[in-house]
C-alpha positions in Angstrom: 10.1 -5.4 9.1 6.6 -5.3 10.3 7.0 -1.6 11.1 8.0 -0.9 7.5 4.9 -2.7 6.3 2.7 -0.8 8.7 4.1 2.5 7.6 3.6 1.7 3.9 0.0 0.5 4.6 -0.6 3.7 6.5 0.8 5.9 3.7 -1.3 4.1 1.1 -4.4 4.3 3.2 -4.0 8.0 4.0 -3.1 9.0 0.4 -6.7 8.5 -0.8 -8.4 10.9 1.6 -5.5 13.3 1.2 -6.1 13.4 -2.6 -9.8 13.9 -2.0 -9.1 16.9 0.3 -6.8 18.5 -2.3 -9.1 17.9 -5.2 -12.1 19.3 -3.3 -10.2 22.4 -2.3 -9.0 23.0 -5.8 -12.4 22.6 -7.4 -14.1 24.7 -4.7 -11.7 27.6 -5.5 -12.5 27.2 -9.2 -16.2 27.2 -8.5 -16.0 30.3 -6.3 -14.2 32.1 -9.1 -16.9 31.2 -11.5 -19.9 31.9 -9.3 -19.2 33.9 -6.1 -22.9 34.1 -5.2 -23.0 30.4 -4.5 -20.4 30.6 -1.8 -22.7 29.3 0.9 -23.6 26.1 -0.9 -20.0 25.5 -2.1 -18.7 26.0 1.5 -21.3 23.6 2.9 -20.5 20.9 0.4 -16.8 21.4 0.9 -17.0 21.0 4.6 -19.1 17.9 4.2 -16.5 16.4 1.8 -13.7 17.3 4.2 -15.5 15.6 7.1 -16.1 12.4 5.2 -12.5 12.3 3.9 -11.2 12.8 7.5 -13.5 10.2 8.9 -12.3 7.7 6.3 -8.7 8.6 7.2 -9.3 8.0 10.9 -11.0 4.7 10.2 -8.1 3.6 8.1 -5.6 4.6 10.8 -7.6 2.7 13.4 -7.8 -0.4 11.3 -4.1 -0.4 10.5 -3.3 0.2 14.2 -5.4 -2.8 15.2 -3.9 -5.0 12.5 -0.3 -4.3 13.4 -0.7 -4.0 17.1 
């Protein structure tokens, strides 16, 4: 039973950063379509957003692992 709770908590915790990555990717493609000359700034902000979302996902995974260990 505890494994099911851990899997559900992991899914809920990872869904947030996953949605952030999907939304940032979608919006960056839209922005590149509107203004291709700003590709450098868009790329840098996109990479920063991906790094923050991945860091949050890793922290969530570590917290859930330590709670249900």
